[in-house]
N, C-alpha and C positions, 0 to 999 in steps of 0.2 A: 358441553365442555366444562372443564374445571377451571376455577380461578384461584389465585393465591397459592399456586401449587408447584411452581418451578424452582428457580434458584432463590437463595435467601435474600431478603430485602436488605439486611445489614451489609451484605457484600456489595450490593448495588449502590448503597449510600456511600460506602467507603470509596468505591470507584468514582462516583460522581464528585465527591470532595477532592479526591486526588487529581482529577482532570482540571478542576477549578484552580487548585493550588499550582498545578503545572502551568496553567494559562497566566496566572499572576506572575510567576517566575520569568515569563517571556515578555513582560511589559518592557518597552524600550526605556532607556535612561531618560529621554526627553519627556515621555508621557508620565512617568512616575514622578518626575521633578516638577513638571509644569501644571499638574492637576492637584486639586485639593484632596486631602485624605478622606474627608467626609463624602465628597462626590464619588470617589472610587469605591468606598465601602458600600455606599448605597447602590451603585451600579452592580457590583459583584454579588451583593446579597440578593438583589432582584433577579440576577441571572442564575444564581446557584440554589436558591431556596425552592422547596417543594410545596405545591398547593395540597391541602388536605383533601382527602376523598369525602364527598358528602352526597348522600342520597336525598333527593328532593321529594319527600314523601307526599307533598300536596299534588305532585304531578302523576301519581299512579293512575293508569287508565282503567277503563272498565274491563272486567274479566271477560275472557272469551273461552268458549268450550267447544271441543271437537271430539268426535269418536276416535278411538285409537285402539291398538292392540298392545297389551302389556306383556312383556316377557318376564317370567318368574323362574328362578333357579329351581331345577328339578332335584329334590333331595334323594331320589332313587337312581340317579344317573350312574352311580358307582356300583349299584347292586346287581343290575341286569345289563348284559352286553348290548342290547339293542335300544336301551333307553336314550332319549335325547337329553342334552345338557340343560334344556329349559323347556317350559311349556308356555303356551300363549292363552291369554284370557281377554275378553272384551272389556274396554274401559273408556274413561273420559280423560282428555287432556285439558287442564285448566291453565290458561296462559295470561300473563300480565306483564306490562312494561313500566319502567320507572326511569326518570331522568337522573343523571348524576353530574357532579362537577368535581374537578380535581385532576391529578396526574394520572392519565390513562395507563401508563406503563406499570404503575404500582400493582395493578391487578395480576401481573405475571409472577409476583414475588411472594415468598413465604415470610410472614412477619416473625419477629423474635418470639412473640407469644402466639402459639397456634395449637389447635386441637388436632391438626392433621386430618380432620374430617372436612375436606375442602368443599366449598360450595360448588354446586353444579348449576350452570345457567344455559339457556338456549343460545343466546347471542349477546355480545357486548360490542357496542358501536363507539368508536373513538369520539371524544369531544373536540371542539375547535375553539379558537379564541373568541368567536362571536356566537357560539351555540353550544348547548349542552350535549353530552353523549347520553346514550340510554342503554339499559340492561333489560333483556327479556328473559323471564324465568317461568317455570311451569311446574305443576304437580300432576301426576297420573293417578287416577283413582279407579279401582275395579268397579264395574257396574254393580256387582253384587254387594260390594261394601257401601256404595252410595245409596242403593235401594233400601238398605236397612236403616238409614238415618232418618229420624223424625223431622229434623230441621236441616234440610240438605244445604241451603245457602249458608247457614251458620257453620256447618261442618267444612264446606269448601273454603270459607273465609278464614277459618282457623288454620287449615293446612297451608294456604297461600301466605298467611302472616308468619307462620313458622319458617317458611322458606326465606322470606324477606329478612326475618330476624337473624337467620343463620348468615346471610350475606352481610348484614349490618355488624354483626359481631366481629367478623374478620376485617371489615373496614375499620372498626374501632382499634383492633390490634395493630393494623398497618399505620393508623394515625398516631399511635403511641411512638412508633419508631420515627415517623416523620417529625413529630413534635420535638423529640430529642435531637434529631439532626438539625432542625431549624434553630434550636436553642443554642447549640455550640457553634453554628456556622459563623456568626458575626466575629467571634473571637479568633477563629481560624483565619478569616479574611483579614482582619486588622493586623494580626501578628505577621502574616506573610507579606502584606503590603508594607509594613514597617521594615521588615528585613530587606525587601526589594529596594525600598527607598534608601536604606542605610548603605546597601551595596552600591547603588548608583551614585550617591553623594561621595562615598569613599573613593570610587573610581575617578570622579571629577577632580577630587583633591590631588590624586596621584598625577593626573594629566597636567594640572596646573603646576605641580612641583617639578615636572619634567621639562618645563619651558625654560631651559638653561641657555644663556647666550653662548653662541658658538663663533669661532673665528672663521669667517667666510673666505674662501679662495677668491682671488681677484678674477680668476678665469672662469668661475662658476657662472652659469647662465642666470639671467635675471628672471625671477618668477613673480608674476603679477597676481596677487590674490584675487579670487573671485568675490565680487560684492554680493553679500547676502542681506536680506531684510531681517531686522530684529524680530524674534519670535515672541508672540504674545501667548496668553494662556490657551492651551489646546483643549479640544474636546476629547473625551475618552475614545479609545480605539474603536469601539463598537457603539452604535446608537442604542439608547434604551428602548426596550420593547414597547411598542405601541399596542396596548391591550384592545384598542378599538379596531385595529386593522385585522383583516381576515388572512389567515395563514394558508396560502394556496399550495397546491401540489405542482410538481413538474408538469408543464404543459405537454400535450401530445406532439405538437410541432417541434418543441425543443428536444423531446425524447427521440423522435424520428431523425432529427438532424444529427444528434450524437451518434446514433446507430449508423447513419450513413457515413460519417467521418471514420468511425472505427472499421466499418466494412471496407471502405476504400483503402485505409491504411494496411489492414491485414491481407487484403487481396493483393496488394503490391508485394508483400512479403512472399506470397505464394509463387510469384514470378521468379524469385531468386532463392529457392530453398537451400542452396549450398551456403548462402550467407547466413541464414537464420536458423538452420537446423541445429547447429552447435551452441546457439545462444541460450543462456539460462532463462527460466520462467520470469525472473525479476527483470531481466534486461529486455525481454519481449514486452513486458508491461511498460517499462520506461519508454520504449519506442512509441507505444500508443499514447502515453501521457504527453510526450513531446509534441506529437501531432495535434492532440486536443488543445494543448496550451497555445498553439498558433491560432486557434479559433476562439478560445474563451480566456479572456485576460484575468489573471489573479483568481481563478475559480477552480483550477484543476490541481489535485494533489494525489500523492501515492503514499501507501503505508500510513494512513490517517486513522486515528482512533474514532470509532463511531459504534454505538450500541455496545456489544460485548467483545469487541476486538478491533483489529486494524484492517481497513479496506485496502484492496489493491489499487483501485481507481475511484476517486471521489470528485464529483463536480458539484460544488455547493452553489445553490441559487440564492438570490437575495432574500427570498422568503424563508430560507433555512431548510427547505426540502432539498433533497439531494439525489443525484444519480450515482448509484454504487455499482461498480463492475469488478468481477473476479476473473483473473487469468489463470488457466490451468493447462497442464499437459494431459492429453488424452490417454487414459489407462483402461478404457473399456466403458461399456454402457452404464455400469454402476457409478462411474465418475459423476454423472449428472446429478443423481440424488445427493451424493456426498457434498458436492460443491454448492448445491442449492441450499442445503441445511446450513452450511457455513455462511453463505450470503445472507440468509434470513437472520442469523445471529448478529450481523453487523448493521442491519437496517432499523430505522425508526418507522413508526406507523405512517409518517408523511412521505417516506421514501418509497413511493408506490410504483416506480418504473425503474428497473435495473437490468443487469446483463451478466451472463456467463459467457466467457470467451475462451474457447479451447483451441489447442494446437496439436495436430497429429504429427508426430516425428517418426514413429516406428512401424506403423501399420501400412503394409503395401497396398491393401485393397481399400482405398478411401471411399469408393462408391458403396461398398458394403457398410461402412460406418454411417454414411448418409442414410441408407435404407433402414438400418437398425435404429438410428436416432429418430427418424421420422415416425416409425412404428411405435417406438417407446413413448414419445411425446403425445402422439394421438391417443394412446391407450391409457395414459396416466394423468393427463392434465386437461383443463378446460380451455375453451376458446383458442385452440391452437390454430395459428395462421402461418403459412410458409411465405415469408417475404422474399427471400432469395433461395436458390437451391440448397444453400448451406446455412441459412439463417431463419429461425422461427421465433415467433412470439407466442406466449401462452400465459394463462392465469394460474397461480398457485396460492394456496392458503398458507399464510404465515401464522403458525400457532403462537409464536412469541408475542406478536402484536395484535393477534385476534382479528386479522383483516386479510383481504385478497391483495396480491401484488401482481403486476404485469412484469413478466420476465422475457428477455430476449436471449435465445441460445444460438450461438454461432460457433462454427468450427472451421479451421483453415488447415490446409494440407502442406506441411513443411517437410514431408518425407522425401529423401533424396532417392530418385529412381536410378536403379543400376543399369 
């Protein structure tokens, strides 16, 4: 797989800064007034800054070697009609792994400086707050080439070092962008906090100026004010990140409970298709969100920014991992792949359990949809399990985050039978 090869890192950094500024703009008047500017600057810098990528060279493990078959491009493939596009030769695959630290997501993006000769690795594993991630990379050497070398170990070491240097070069390019982003971040945070504080203080002055004595009617009811306690200094809206705590994933039990609630809600819709068939996709989603909100206090939202877009349904857990759900109207079997690609763009590496929720409005033969869906999932994805007749779970590889995700696919019949 290639790394540093998808969207531009500069665009990602702009979005990240924009989200942070948007969050600052939504600080309540009470919080911006009652907290010190220094504390808030520190909090938002810690939240918004990016860790540099760093290879831990001392962690390189021992080289491993395996026999392999190497495919080479056939230069005669266009000269003769029966020529294969490639030919195969015996070789050795030399593999090594190295630990890294820093922002895992940066591996997806093209730095401002790039040769566009993107590094290729075998696997990259996400890091956690309490443990490093690792990268596995390899070189393939034809047997005939290695046999000609007088010092084989030196030749192998040279090739593997070149591979690692190529990765390091692109990390250095990415860190240049990160360094510039981190350098300007404090000024952006300070300026936006000051603007927000100015707005809050200005609004308070307006409120005070509007407290004009009025002539009260004798017949007006007596209103007894509610007693409130004086407010002291408040903590920030969100706690500072504890670097020693382990950031967990959504548990299997919580995931299954979310799916059960959604399935119960949508199965109820199927009982009255006349009511729900004419409802738009957004309103169907809102019906599900309202049901989930009755079970999860202050954790469910819709149309929420995450990853590269807005999610339909987001349930945020305390450890910042999330359940992401997408609601769609069924337009045929190709809808599954399209919706899955969209979902993967919204998820972070820790969002490893998600769902696609489809509604059939127009197809008369719902049983055929079920059969086609079952066949498609079985043939295209791993670890497929049929939980209900119309709900499956499976594993899909997310190339954006370089990791597997567990996906629930469910479809409900809202077609009005004539």
